[in-house]
MARBA-3410 file (N, C-alpha, C, O; in Angstrom, 1 decimal):
241
-50.0,27.7,31.5,-48.8,27.7,31.0,-47.8,27.1,32.1,-48.0,27.4,33.3 ~ -46.7,26.3,31.7,-45.8,25.6,32.9,-44.9,26.5,33.0,-44.7,27.5,32.2 ~ -44.3,26.1,34.3,-43.4,27.2,34.9,-42.2,28.1,34.3,-41.7,29.2,34.5 ~ -42.0,26.8,33.2,-40.6,27.4,32.2,-41.3,28.3,31.1,-40.5,28.9,30.4 ~ -42.7,28.5,30.8,-43.0,28.9,29.9,-42.7,30.3,29.5,-42.8,31.1,30.4
-42.5,30.8,28.6,-42.4,32.3,28.1,-43.5,33.1,28.5,-44.4,32.4,29.0 ~ -43.8,34.2,28.4,-44.8,35.1,28.5,-45.6,34.8,27.3,-45.0,34.9,26.2 ~ -46.8,34.6,27.3,-47.6,34.3,26.0,-47.8,33.1,25.6,-48.6,32.9,24.6 ~ -47.0,32.0,26.5,-46.9,30.6,26.2,-46.0,30.2,25.7,-45.1,30.8,25.1 ~ -46.2,28.7,25.9,-44.7,28.0,24.9,-44.9,28.3,23.5,-46.0,28.2,23.0
-43.8,28.7,22.7,-43.8,28.6,21.3,-43.8,27.0,20.8,-44.0,26.8,19.6 ~ -43.6,26.1,21.7,-43.8,24.9,20.9,-44.7,24.1,21.5,-44.6,22.9,21.4 ~ -45.7,24.5,22.2,-46.7,24.2,22.7,-47.5,23.4,21.3,-47.6,24.1,20.3 ~ -48.0,22.3,21.2,-48.8,21.4,20.2,-50.1,22.3,20.0,-50.9,22.8,20.9 ~ -50.2,22.5,18.5,-51.9,22.5,18.3,-52.9,21.5,18.3,-52.8,20.5,17.6
-53.7,21.7,18.8,-55.0,20.5,18.7,-55.7,20.5,17.4,-55.9,21.6,16.8 ~ -55.9,19.3,16.8,-56.2,19.3,15.4,-57.6,18.5,15.5,-57.9,17.3,15.7 ~ -58.4,19.6,15.2,-60.0,18.7,15.0,-60.3,18.1,13.7,-60.4,18.7,12.6 ~ -60.3,16.4,14.1,-60.7,15.9,12.8,-62.1,15.0,13.0,-62.4,14.7,14.1 ~ -62.8,14.8,12.1,-63.7,13.9,11.9,-63.4,12.9,11.8,-62.3,12.7,11.2
-64.1,11.8,12.4,-63.8,10.4,12.8,-65.3,9.7,12.3,-66.3,10.0,12.8 ~ -65.1,8.9,11.5,-66.3,7.9,11.1,-65.7,6.3,11.1,-65.1,5.7,10.2 ~ -66.2,5.9,12.4,-65.6,4.6,12.6,-66.2,3.6,11.0,-65.5,2.7,10.4 ~ -67.2,4.0,10.7,-67.6,2.9,9.7,-68.2,1.7,10.4,-68.8,1.8,11.5 ~ -68.2,0.4,9.7,-69.2,-0.9,10.4,-68.4,-1.9,9.9,-67.4,-1.7,9.1
-68.7,-3.2,10.2,-67.9,-4.5,10.1,-66.7,-4.0,10.8,-66.6,-3.4,11.8 ~ -65.6,-4.5,10.0,-64.5,-4.2,10.9,-63.8,-2.8,11.0,-62.7,-2.6,11.5 ~ -64.7,-1.7,10.3,-64.4,-0.4,10.3,-63.8,0.1,11.9,-62.7,0.5,12.1 ~ -65.0,0.0,12.9,-64.5,0.6,14.2,-63.3,0.0,14.5,-62.6,0.8,15.1 ~ -62.7,-1.5,14.4,-61.6,-2.0,14.9,-60.4,-1.5,14.3,-59.2,-1.6,14.8
-60.7,-1.0,13.1,-59.5,-0.6,12.4,-59.3,0.8,12.7,-58.1,1.3,12.8 ~ -60.6,1.7,12.9,-60.2,3.4,13.5,-59.9,3.4,14.7,-59.4,4.5,15.1 ~ -60.0,2.3,15.7,-59.7,2.3,16.9,-58.0,2.1,17.1,-57.2,2.7,17.9 ~ -57.6,1.1,16.2,-56.5,0.8,16.2,-55.5,2.3,15.8,-54.6,2.9,16.6 ~ -55.9,2.7,14.4,-55.4,3.6,14.0,-55.2,5.4,14.8,-54.3,6.2,14.7
-56.2,5.3,15.5,-56.2,6.5,16.6,-55.3,5.9,17.7,-54.5,6.8,18.1 ~ -55.2,5.0,18.1,-54.0,4.8,18.9,-52.7,5.0,18.4,-52.0,5.7,19.1 ~ -52.4,4.5,17.3,-51.3,5.0,16.6,-51.1,6.4,16.4,-49.9,6.8,16.7 ~ -51.9,7.3,15.9,-51.8,8.5,15.9,-51.7,9.5,16.9,-51.0,10.5,16.8 ~ -52.5,9.0,18.0,-52.1,9.5,19.4,-51.0,9.2,20.2,-50.7,9.9,21.2
-50.1,7.9,19.7,-49.1,7.7,20.2,-47.7,9.0,19.8,-46.7,9.4,20.4 ~ -48.3,9.2,18.5,-47.1,10.6,18.1,-46.9,11.6,19.1,-46.0,12.3,19.0 ~ -47.7,11.6,19.9,-48.1,13.4,20.7,-48.9,14.2,20.1,-49.5,15.1,20.8 ~ -49.1,14.0,18.7,-49.7,15.0,18.3,-51.4,14.8,19.2,-51.9,13.7,19.5 ~ -51.8,16.1,19.4,-53.2,16.3,19.9,-54.2,16.1,19.4,-53.8,16.6,18.4
-55.3,15.7,19.2,-56.7,15.5,18.5,-57.6,15.8,19.3,-57.6,15.6,20.5 ~ -58.9,16.5,18.3,-60.1,16.6,18.7,-60.9,15.7,18.2,-61.5,16.2,17.3 ~ -61.4,14.4,18.4,-61.9,13.6,17.5,-63.5,13.8,17.7,-64.2,13.6,18.7 ~ -64.0,14.6,16.2,-65.5,14.9,16.3,-66.1,13.4,15.6,-66.2,13.2,14.4 ~ -66.6,12.6,16.5,-67.1,11.4,15.9,-68.7,10.8,15.5,-69.6,10.6,16.3
-68.6,10.6,14.1,-70.2,10.5,13.6,-70.1,9.3,12.9,-69.1,8.8,12.6 ~ -71.4,8.9,12.8,-71.5,7.3,12.2,-72.2,7.6,10.9,-73.1,8.4,10.8 ~ -71.7,6.9,9.7,-72.3,6.5,8.4,-72.5,5.5,8.1,-71.8,4.8,8.8 ~ -73.0,4.9,7.5,-73.5,3.7,6.6,-74.5,2.8,7.7,-74.9,3.4,8.7 ~ -74.7,1.8,7.4,-75.6,0.8,8.4,-76.5,1.4,9.1,-77.6,1.7,8.9
-75.2,1.8,10.8,-75.7,2.4,11.7,-76.2,3.5,11.7,-76.9,3.9,12.6 ~ -75.9,4.2,10.7,-76.4,5.7,10.5,-78.0,5.4,10.1,-78.8,6.1,10.7 ~ -78.5,4.5,9.0,-79.4,4.4,8.6,-80.4,4.1,9.8,-81.5,4.7,10.0 ~ -80.0,3.2,10.6,-80.9,2.7,11.8,-81.3,4.3,12.6,-82.5,4.6,12.8 ~ -80.6,4.9,12.8,-80.5,6.1,13.5,-81.0,7.4,12.9,-81.6,8.3,13.5
-80.8,7.3,11.7,-81.0,8.8,11.1,-82.1,8.4,9.8,-82.9,9.3,9.3 ~ -82.1,7.2,9.4,-82.7,7.0,7.9,-82.1,7.2,6.8,-82.6,7.2,5.7 ~ -80.7,7.3,7.0,-79.7,7.6,5.8,-78.4,7.1,6.5,-78.1,7.0,7.7 ~ -77.7,6.7,5.2,-76.4,6.2,5.5,-75.3,7.2,5.3,-74.1,7.0,5.3 ~ -75.9,8.4,5.0,-74.7,9.4,5.4,-75.7,11.0,5.4,-76.0,11.7,4.5
-75.9,10.9,6.8,-76.5,12.1,7.6,-75.9,13.5,7.0,-74.8,13.6,6.7 ~ -76.6,14.3,7.0,-76.0,15.8,6.4,-74.9,16.3,7.9,-74.0,17.2,7.8 ~ -75.2,15.9,9.0,-74.5,16.5,9.9,-72.8,15.5,9.7,-71.8,15.7,10.3 ~ -73.0,14.8,9.1,-71.6,14.2,8.8,-70.6,15.0,7.6,-69.4,14.9,7.6 ~ -71.3,15.6,6.9,-70.7,16.3,5.7,-70.4,17.5,6.2,-69.3,17.9,5.9
-71.2,18.3,7.1,-71.1,19.2,7.9,-69.8,19.4,8.4,-69.0,20.3,8.2 ~ -69.7,18.3,9.1,-68.4,18.0,10.1,-67.1,18.1,9.3,-66.0,18.6,9.7 ~ -67.4,17.5,8.3,-66.2,17.3,7.2,-65.6,18.5,6.7,-64.3,18.7,6.5 ~ -67.0,19.6,6.2,-66.5,20.8,5.8,-65.9,21.5,7.0,-64.9,22.1,6.7 ~ -66.4,21.6,8.5,-65.9,22.4,9.2,-64.2,22.0,9.5,-63.1,22.7,9.6
-64.5,20.9,9.6,-62.8,20.6,10.2,-61.9,20.2,8.7,-60.7,20.5,8.7 ~ -62.3,19.7,7.9,-61.4,19.5,6.4,-60.5,18.6,6.6,-59.5,18.8,6.0 ~ -60.7,17.5,7.5,-59.9,16.4,7.8,-60.8,15.6,8.2,-61.7,16.1,8.9 ~ -60.8,14.2,7.8,-61.5,13.3,8.1,-61.0,11.8,8.0,-60.4,11.5,7.0 ~ -61.0,11.0,9.0,-60.5,9.7,9.3,-61.9,8.5,8.9,-63.0,8.6,9.5
-61.8,7.6,8.0,-63.0,7.1,7.7,-62.6,5.6,7.8,-61.6,5.2,7.2 ~ -63.4,5.0,8.6,-63.1,3.4,8.5,-64.0,2.9,7.4,-64.7,3.7,6.8 ~ -63.9,1.5,7.2,-64.5,0.9,6.1,-66.1,0.8,6.0,-66.4,-0.1,6.8 ~ -66.9,1.1,5.6,-68.5,1.1,5.3,-68.8,0.2,4.2,-68.3,0.2,3.1 ~ -70.0,-0.7,4.9,-70.4,-1.9,3.9,-71.3,-0.8,2.7,-71.8,0.3,2.8
-71.1,-1.6,1.5,-71.5,-1.1,0.3,-72.6,-2.3,-0.1,-72.1,-3.2,-0.7 ~ -74.0,-2.6,0.2,-74.5,-4.0,-0.4,-74.2,-4.1,-1.8,-73.9,-3.1,-2.5 ~ -74.2,-5.2,-2.1,-74.1,-5.7,-3.6,-75.3,-6.0,-4.3,-76.2,-6.7,-3.9 ~ -75.4,-5.3,-5.6,-76.4,-5.4,-6.3,-77.8,-4.9,-5.8,-78.8,-5.2,-6.6 ~ -78.0,-4.3,-4.9,-79.1,-3.7,-4.0,-78.9,-3.0,-2.8,-77.7,-2.9,-2.3
-79.8,-2.6,-2.2,-79.7,-1.5,-1.1,-79.1,0.0,-1.2,-78.9,0.7,-2.2 ~ -79.1,0.2,-0.3,-78.5,1.7,-0.2,-77.2,1.8,-1.2,-76.5,0.8,-1.4 ~ -77.0,3.1,-1.8,-75.6,3.2,-2.6,-74.7,3.8,-2.1,-75.0,4.3,-1.0 ~ -73.4,3.9,-2.5,-72.0,3.8,-1.9,-71.9,5.3,-0.9,-72.0,6.5,-1.2 ~ -71.7,4.8,0.0,-71.2,6.2,1.1,-70.0,6.7,0.5,-69.8,8.0,0.3
-69.1,6.0,0.2,-67.7,6.4,-0.7,-68.0,7.4,-1.8,-67.6,8.6,-1.9 ~ -69.0,6.7,-2.7,-69.5,7.5,-3.9,-69.8,8.8,-3.5,-69.0,9.7,-3.7 ~ -71.1,8.9,-2.5,-71.5,10.1,-2.0,-70.7,10.9,-1.4,-71.0,12.1,-1.5 ~ -69.7,10.4,-0.7,-68.3,11.5,0.1,-67.5,12.0,-1.5,-67.0,13.2,-1.6 ~ -67.3,11.4,-2.2,-66.7,12.3,-3.4,-67.8,12.9,-4.1,-67.4,13.9,-4.8
-68.9,12.7,-4.2,-69.6,13.6,-5.1,-69.9,14.9,-4.3,-69.7,16.0,-4.8 ~ -70.4,14.9,-2.9,-71.0,15.9,-2.0,-69.5,17.1,-1.7,-69.6,18.3,-1.4 ~ -68.3,16.4,-1.8,-67.0,16.9,-1.4,-66.1,17.4,-2.5,-64.9,17.8,-2.2 ~ -66.5,17.3,-3.7,-65.9,17.0,-5.2,-64.4,16.5,-4.8,-63.4,17.1,-5.2 ~ -64.3,15.3,-4.1,-62.9,14.2,-4.0,-62.8,13.9,-5.3,-63.3,12.9,-5.7
-61.9,14.9,-6.2,-61.8,14.3,-7.9,-60.7,13.3,-7.9,-60.8,12.4,-8.7 ~ -59.5,13.4,-6.9,-58.5,12.7,-7.5,-58.4,11.7,-6.2,-58.3,12.2,-5.0 ~ -58.3,10.2,-6.5,-58.0,9.1,-5.7,-56.4,8.9,-6.1,-56.0,8.7,-7.3 ~ -55.6,8.9,-4.8,-54.3,8.3,-5.0,-53.9,7.2,-4.4,-54.2,7.1,-3.2 ~ -53.3,6.2,-5.2,-53.0,4.9,-4.5,-51.7,4.6,-4.8,-51.4,4.2,-5.9
-50.6,4.8,-3.8,-49.5,4.3,-4.2,-49.2,3.1,-4.0,-49.6,2.5,-3.0 ~ -48.3,2.2,-5.0,-47.8,1.2,-5.1,-46.6,0.6,-4.9,-46.0,0.4,-5.9 ~ -46.1,0.3,-3.8,-44.7,0.1,-3.8,-44.5,-1.4,-3.1,-45.4,-1.9,-2.5 ~ -43.0,-1.9,-3.3,-43.0,-3.2,-3.3,-41.9,-3.1,-1.8,-41.0,-2.2,-2.0 ~ -41.8,-3.6,-0.9,-41.2,-3.3,0.5,-40.6,-4.8,0.6,-41.2,-5.9,0.4
-39.1,-4.6,1.0,-38.2,-5.5,1.1,-38.6,-6.5,2.5,-38.7,-5.8,3.5 ~ -38.8,-7.6,2.6,-39.2,-8.4,3.3,-40.5,-9.2,3.4,-40.9,-10.2,3.9 ~ -41.4,-7.9,2.2,-43.1,-8.4,2.2,-42.8,-9.2,1.1,-41.7,-9.1,0.4 ~ -44.1,-10.0,0.9,-44.1,-11.0,-0.3,-44.5,-10.0,-1.3,-45.4,-9.2,-1.1 ~ -43.8,-10.1,-2.5,-44.4,-9.0,-3.6,-44.6,-10.2,-5.2,-44.2,-11.4,-5.3
-45.1,-9.7,-5.9,-44.9,-10.4,-7.3,-43.9,-9.6,-7.9,-43.4,-10.3,-8.9 ~ -43.3,-8.5,-7.7,-42.1,-8.3,-8.2,-41.4,-7.2,-7.1,-42.0,-6.3,-6.5 ~ -40.2,-7.4,-7.1,-39.5,-6.8,-6.1,-39.0,-4.7,-6.3,-38.5,-3.8,-5.6 ~ -39.5,-4.9,-7.9,-39.5,-3.3,-8.2,-40.4,-2.6,-8.3,-40.1,-1.5,-8.8 ~ -41.6,-2.7,-7.9,-42.6,-2.4,-7.7,-42.8,-0.8,-7.3,-42.9,-0.7,-6.1
-42.9,0.2,-7.7,-43.2,1.6,-7.1,-43.6,2.6,-8.3,-42.9,3.2,-9.2 ~ -45.0,2.6,-8.0,-45.9,3.5,-9.2,-47.0,4.3,-8.5,-47.2,3.9,-7.3 ~ -47.7,5.1,-8.8,-48.7,5.6,-8.1,-50.0,5.7,-9.2,-50.0,6.1,-10.3 ~ -51.2,5.1,-8.5,-52.4,5.4,-9.5,-53.0,6.7,-9.1,-53.1,7.1,-8.0 ~ -53.4,7.1,-10.0,-54.1,8.5,-9.5,-55.7,8.3,-10.9,-55.8,8.4,-12.1
-56.5,8.0,-10.0,-57.8,8.1,-10.7,-59.2,9.0,-10.5,-59.6,9.1,-9.3 ~ -59.7,9.4,-11.5,-60.8,10.1,-11.3,-62.1,10.0,-11.0,-62.9,9.4,-11.8 ~ -62.4,10.6,-9.5,-62.9,10.0,-8.6,-64.8,10.3,-8.9,-65.6,9.8,-8.2 ~ -65.1,11.0,-9.6,-66.4,12.0,-9.9,-66.9,11.9,-11.3,-68.0,12.5,-11.6 ~ -66.5,11.4,-12.1,-67.0,11.3,-13.5,-67.0,9.9,-13.9,-66.9,9.1,-13.0
-67.0,9.5,-15.1,-67.1,8.1,-15.9,-68.3,7.3,-14.7,-69.0,7.9,-13.9 ~ -68.3,6.3,-14.9,-69.3,5.4,-14.0,-69.1,5.9,-12.5,-69.9,5.5,-11.6 ~ -68.5,6.5,-12.2,-68.5,6.8,-10.6,-69.0,8.2,-10.4,-68.9,8.9,-9.4 ~ -69.7,8.5,-11.6,-70.9,9.4,-11.4,-72.0,9.3,-10.7,-72.6,10.2,-10.2 ~ -72.3,7.9,-10.6,-73.4,7.2,-10.1,-74.9,7.4,-10.7,-76.0,7.1,-10.2
-74.6,8.1,-12.0,-75.9,7.9,-12.8,-76.5,6.7,-13.4,-76.2,6.1,-14.5 ~ -77.4,6.4,-12.6,-78.2,5.1,-13.1,-79.5,5.0,-12.9,-80.1,5.6,-11.9 ~ -80.2,4.1,-13.9,-81.4,4.1,-14.3,-81.9,2.6,-13.9,-81.5,1.6,-14.6 ~ -82.7,2.4,-13.0,-83.1,0.8,-12.7,-83.8,0.2,-13.5,-84.9,0.7,-14.0 ~ -83.3,-0.9,-13.8,-84.4,-1.9,-15.3,-85.8,-1.7,-14.7,-86.0,-2.0,-13.5
-86.8,-1.2,-15.5,-88.6,-1.6,-15.4,-89.0,-0.3,-14.8,-90.1,-0.4,-14.2 ~ -88.3,1.0,-14.7,-88.6,2.0,-14.1,-89.1,2.6,-15.0,-88.5,2.4,-16.1 ~ -90.1,3.5,-15.0,-90.5,4.6,-16.5,-89.4,5.6,-16.9,-89.4,6.1,-18.0 ~ -88.4,5.8,-15.8,-87.1,6.6,-16.5,-86.6,5.8,-17.5,-86.7,6.1,-18.6 ~ -85.9,4.5,-16.9,-85.3,3.8,-17.7,-85.8,3.4,-19.3,-85.1,3.4,-20.3
-87.3,3.2,-19.2,-88.0,2.9,-20.0,-87.7,4.1,-21.2,-87.2,4.0,-22.3 ~ -88.1,5.3,-20.5,-88.0,6.8,-21.5,-86.6,6.7,-22.0,-86.2,7.0,-23.2 ~ -85.9,6.5,-21.2,-84.3,6.7,-21.7,-83.8,5.9,-22.9,-83.1,6.3,-23.8 ~ -84.5,4.7,-22.7,-84.3,3.8,-23.6,-85.0,3.7,-25.0,-84.6,3.0,-26.0 ~ -86.1,4.6,-25.0,-86.6,5.0,-26.2,-86.1,6.2,-26.9,-86.0,6.4,-28.1
-85.6,7.0,-25.9,-84.9,8.0,-26.4,-83.7,7.7,-27.1,-83.6,8.1,-28.3 ~ -82.6,7.0,-26.6,-81.4,6.7,-27.2,-81.8,5.6,-28.4,-80.9,5.5,-29.3 ~ -82.8,5.0,-28.5,-83.2,4.2,-29.5,-83.4,5.0,-30.6,-83.2,4.8,-31.8 ~ -84.0,6.1,-30.1,-84.9,6.9,-31.5,-83.2,8.1,-32.1,-82.8,8.6,-33.1 ~ -82.8,8.1,-30.9,-81.3,9.2,-31.5,-80.7,8.3,-32.2,-80.6,8.5,-33.4
-80.1,7.1,-31.5,-78.9,6.4,-32.2,-79.3,5.4,-33.6,-78.6,5.0,-34.5 ~ -80.4,5.1,-33.3,-81.3,3.9,-34.0,-80.4,3.2,-33.9,-79.6,3.0,-34.9 ~ -80.2,2.6,-32.4,-79.5,1.1,-32.1,-80.7,0.7,-30.9,-81.3,1.4,-30.1 ~ -80.9,-0.3,-31.1,-81.6,-1.1,-30.4,-81.1,-1.6,-28.7,-80.2,-2.4,-28.5 ~ -81.9,-1.0,-27.7,-81.5,-1.3,-26.1,-82.4,-2.6,-25.9,-83.5,-2.7,-26.5
-82.0,-3.4,-25.2,-82.9,-4.5,-24.8,-84.2,-3.5,-23.7,-83.9,-2.5,-22.9 ~ -85.2,-4.0,-24.0,-86.4,-2.9,-23.1,-86.2,-3.4,-21.6,-86.6,-2.6,-20.8 ~ -85.4,-4.7,-21.0,-85.4,-5.2,-19.8,-83.8,-4.7,-19.4,-83.4,-5.3,-18.4 ~ -83.2,-4.0,-19.9,-82.1,-3.3,-19.5,-82.2,-2.2,-18.3,-83.0,-1.3,-18.3 ~ -81.2,-2.3,-17.6,-80.7,-1.5,-16.6,-79.6,-0.6,-17.2,-79.0,-1.0,-18.1
-79.4,1.0,-16.7,-78.7,1.8,-17.8,-77.7,2.3,-16.5,-78.1,2.3,-15.3 ~ -76.5,2.6,-16.9,-75.8,3.7,-16.4,-75.2,4.6,-17.4,-74.8,4.2,-18.5 ~ -75.2,5.8,-17.0,-74.4,7.2,-17.9,-72.9,7.2,-17.3,-72.4,7.1,-16.2 ~ -72.3,7.3,-18.8,-70.7,7.4,-18.5,-70.1,9.1,-18.8,-69.5,9.3,-19.8 ~ -70.2,10.0,-18.0,-69.8,11.1,-18.4,-68.4,11.8,-18.1,-68.0,12.1,-17.0
-67.8,11.9,-19.3,-66.5,12.6,-19.3,-66.3,14.1,-19.8,-66.3,14.3,-21.1 ~ -66.2,15.1,-19.0,-65.9,16.5,-19.5,-64.3,16.7,-19.7,-63.4,16.1,-19.3 ~ -64.4,17.7,-20.3,-63.3,18.7,-20.8,-62.3,18.9,-19.4,-61.2,18.5,-19.0 ~ -63.5,19.7,-18.9,-62.8,20.2,-17.8,-62.4,19.5,-16.7,-61.4,19.8,-16.0 ~ -63.4,17.9,-16.5,-63.0,16.9,-15.4,-61.3,16.4,-16.0,-60.3,15.9,-15.4
-61.5,16.5,-17.1,-60.4,15.6,-17.6,-59.3,16.3,-17.2,-58.4,15.7,-16.6 ~ -58.9,17.8,-17.4,-57.7,18.4,-17.3,-57.6,18.9,-16.1,-56.6,19.6,-16.0 ~ -58.4,18.9,-14.8,-57.8,18.9,-13.6,-57.3,17.6,-13.2,-56.2,17.7,-12.5 ~ -57.7,16.5,-13.5,-57.2,15.1,-13.1,-55.7,15.0,-13.5,-54.8,14.9,-12.7 ~ -55.7,15.2,-15.1,-54.5,15.2,-15.3,-53.3,15.9,-15.0,-52.2,15.4,-14.9
-53.8,17.4,-14.9,-52.9,18.2,-14.3,-52.5,18.1,-13.2,-51.4,18.4,-12.8 ~ -53.5,17.4,-12.4,-53.2,16.8,-10.8,-52.1,16.0,-11.2,-51.0,16.6,-11.0 ~ -52.0,14.9,-11.6,-51.2,14.0,-12.0,-49.7,14.5,-12.4,-48.6,13.8,-12.1 ~ -49.7,15.3,-13.0,-48.7,16.1,-13.3,-47.9,16.8,-12.5,-46.6,16.8,-12.4 ~ -48.8,17.7,-11.7,-48.2,18.2,-10.7,-47.8,17.2,-9.3,-46.8,17.4,-8.5
-48.6,16.2,-9.4,-48.1,15.3,-8.2,-46.7,14.7,-8.6,-45.7,14.7,-7.9 ~ -46.8,14.1,-9.9,-45.4,13.7,-10.2,-44.0,14.5,-10.2,-42.9,14.1,-9.9 ~ -44.2,16.0,-10.6,-43.5,17.5,-10.1,-42.9,17.2,-9.1,-41.7,16.8,-9.0 ~ -44.1,17.5,-7.9,-43.8,17.3,-6.4,-43.2,16.5,-5.8,-42.8,16.7,-4.6 ~ -43.2,15.2,-6.4,-42.7,13.8,-5.8,-41.4,13.3,-6.7,-40.8,12.2,-6.6
-41.3,13.9,-7.3,-40.0,13.6,-8.0,-40.0,12.1,-9.0,-39.1,11.3,-9.1 ~ -41.7,12.3,-9.6,-41.7,11.1,-10.3,-41.4,11.3,-11.9,-41.1,12.5,-12.0 ~ -41.3,10.9,-12.9,-40.4,11.1,-13.9,-41.3,11.0,-15.3,-40.9,11.5,-16.3 ~ -42.5,10.2,-15.1,-43.4,10.0,-16.2,-44.8,9.8,-15.8,-45.2,9.2,-14.7 ~ -45.6,10.3,-16.7,-47.6,10.1,-16.5,-47.7,9.5,-17.4,-47.0,9.6,-18.4
-48.4,8.6,-17.2,-49.1,7.3,-18.1,-50.6,7.5,-18.1,-51.3,7.0,-17.2 ~ -51.4,8.2,-19.2,-52.7,8.1,-19.0,-53.5,6.9,-19.6,-53.3,6.7,-20.8 ~ -54.1,6.3,-19.0,-54.9,4.9,-19.4,-56.3,5.0,-19.8,-57.1,5.7,-19.2 ~ -56.5,4.4,-20.8,-57.8,4.4,-21.1,-58.6,3.7,-22.0,-57.9,2.8,-22.4 ~ -59.6,3.6,-22.5,-60.1,2.7,-23.4,-60.7,3.2,-24.8,-61.6,2.7,-25.4
-59.8,4.6,-25.2,-60.3,5.3,-26.2,-60.2,4.4,-27.7,-60.4,5.0,-28.7 ~ -60.0,3.1,-27.6,-60.1,2.2,-29.0,-61.5,2.1,-28.8,-62.0,2.0,-29.9 ~ -62.2,2.0,-28.2,-63.6,1.2,-28.2,-64.6,2.5,-27.8,-65.5,2.8,-28.5 ~ -64.3,3.2,-26.4,-65.2,4.7,-26.4,-64.6,5.7,-26.8,-63.6,6.2,-26.3 ~ -65.1,5.9,-27.9,-64.1,7.2,-28.8,-64.6,8.7,-28.4,-63.9,9.7,-28.5
-65.9,8.5,-27.7,-66.7,10.2,-27.5,-66.3,10.2,-26.1,-66.1,11.4,-25.8 ~ -66.1,9.5,-25.1,-65.7,9.5,-23.6,-64.5,9.6,-23.5,-64.0,10.7,-23.2 ~ -63.6,8.3,-23.8,-62.5,7.9,-23.2,-61.3,8.6,-24.5,-60.1,8.8,-24.3 ~ -61.8,8.7,-25.4,-61.2,9.5,-26.6,-61.1,10.7,-26.1,-60.0,11.3,-26.3 ~ -62.1,11.5,-25.5,-62.2,12.8,-25.0,-60.8,12.9,-23.9,-59.8,13.5,-23.8
-61.2,12.1,-23.2,-60.4,11.9,-22.1,-58.8,12.0,-22.6,-58.0,12.9,-22.1 ~ -58.3,11.1,-23.6,-57.2,10.9,-24.0,-56.6,12.2,-25.0,-55.4,12.6,-25.1 ~ -57.6,12.6,-25.4,-57.2,14.2,-26.3,-56.8,15.3,-25.2,-55.9,16.2,-25.4 ~ -57.7,15.2,-24.0,-57.3,16.4,-23.0,-56.0,15.9,-22.3,-55.2,16.5,-21.7 ~ -56.0,14.7,-22.4,-54.7,14.4,-21.4,-53.3,14.8,-22.4,-52.5,15.6,-22.0
-53.3,14.2,-23.7,-52.4,15.0,-24.5,-52.2,16.4,-24.7,-51.1,17.0,-25.0 ~ -53.5,17.1,-24.6,-53.3,18.6,-24.9,-52.5,19.0,-23.4,-51.3,19.4,-23.6 ~ -52.9,18.8,-21.9,-52.3,19.1,-21.1,-50.6,18.3,-20.7,-49.8,18.8,-19.9 ~ -50.5,17.1,-21.5,-49.0,17.0,-21.6,-48.2,18.0,-22.4,-47.0,18.2,-21.9 ~ -48.7,18.8,-23.6,-47.9,19.7,-23.8,-47.6,20.8,-23.4,-46.8,21.6,-24.0
-48.5,20.9,-21.9,-47.9,21.9,-21.4,-47.2,21.6,-19.9,-46.8,22.4,-19.1 ~ -47.0,20.3,-19.9,-45.8,19.8,-18.8,-44.9,19.2,-19.4,-44.7,18.0,-19.2 ~ -43.9,20.0,-20.3,-43.0,18.7,-21.2,-41.7,18.7,-20.4,-40.6,18.4,-20.9 ~ -41.7,19.0,-18.9,-40.7,18.9,-18.3,-40.8,17.2,-17.9,-39.8,16.5,-17.7 ~ -42.0,16.8,-17.8,-42.4,15.1,-17.3,-42.8,14.8,-18.4,-43.5,15.4,-19.3
-42.1,13.2,-18.3,-42.3,12.3,-20.0,-43.8,11.7,-19.5,-44.2,11.6,-18.3 ~ -44.6,11.5,-21.0,-45.8,11.5,-20.8,-46.1,10.4,-22.2,-45.6,10.7,-23.3 ~ -47.1,9.2,-21.9,-47.5,8.4,-22.7,-48.6,7.8,-22.3,-49.0,7.8,-21.2 ~ -49.2,7.2,-23.4,-50.6,6.7,-22.9,-51.0,5.2,-23.2,-50.6,4.7,-24.3 ~ -51.8,4.4,-22.5,-51.9,3.0,-22.7,-53.4,2.5,-22.5,-54.2,2.7,-21.5
-53.7,1.8,-23.8,-54.9,1.1,-23.3,-55.2,0.1,-22.2,-54.7,-1.0,-22.1 ~ -56.1,0.6,-21.4,-56.0,-0.3,-19.9,-56.0,-2.0,-20.2,-55.7,-2.7,-19.2 ~ -56.2,-2.4,-21.5,-56.2,-3.9,-21.4,-54.5,-4.1,-21.3,-54.1,-5.1,-20.7 ~ -53.8,-3.5,-21.6,-52.3,-3.3,-21.9,-51.7,-3.2,-20.6,-50.5,-3.4,-20.6 ~ -52.4,-2.8,-19.6,-51.8,-2.4,-18.1,-51.8,-3.3,-17.3,-51.0,-3.5,-16.4
-53.2,-4.4,-17.7,-53.4,-5.4,-16.6,-52.1,-6.6,-16.8,-51.9,-7.6,-16.1
END
């Protein structure tokens, strides 16, 4: 305690925050180093629990996402992660996707705003993209071309739907559930309400993918009925580009 601290310690003494720090690879360590300096300059005290993931982790642990990294994140409940390389077309699977699946990080929140003085396509940009992160193609359910599993699935689908899939195809499964759709749409309404936003737009491809995006759209409309204080609309994804 300082000389002027009251008995029991200063009520203003800052709490130290334990944060998992994953520097990443490529430009990741440089970005993380700068970010750490900015955060520490605020005067907030951090205990950085540093762990490697990605290419560096493979060399040391044989996997891009060691179990102790997940254990650290679950313990600290806060993580700062630098960019991590994802090989294109081959190699290990995305660490980002694995983190989303393992920790059920289902809502990606991306604010988009035009700032005065910065070069922008439009000066009135101010919206937030909220994307479901654990279902659809991000479920990461794939079958490599030429494998026995891929051949078996092609045969099963061809038999069930009477539709021909070329035998040299790779396959991805696109699951969309009622429960997953409900929670992401409700998250969007809650975010809009808490941040004084006036409208939620559900973006979909339900005109073509009727049993997946169509399900998402139907659920979104049902959730909207329970949140009538926020305006709701839906748009085909082509019209949002």
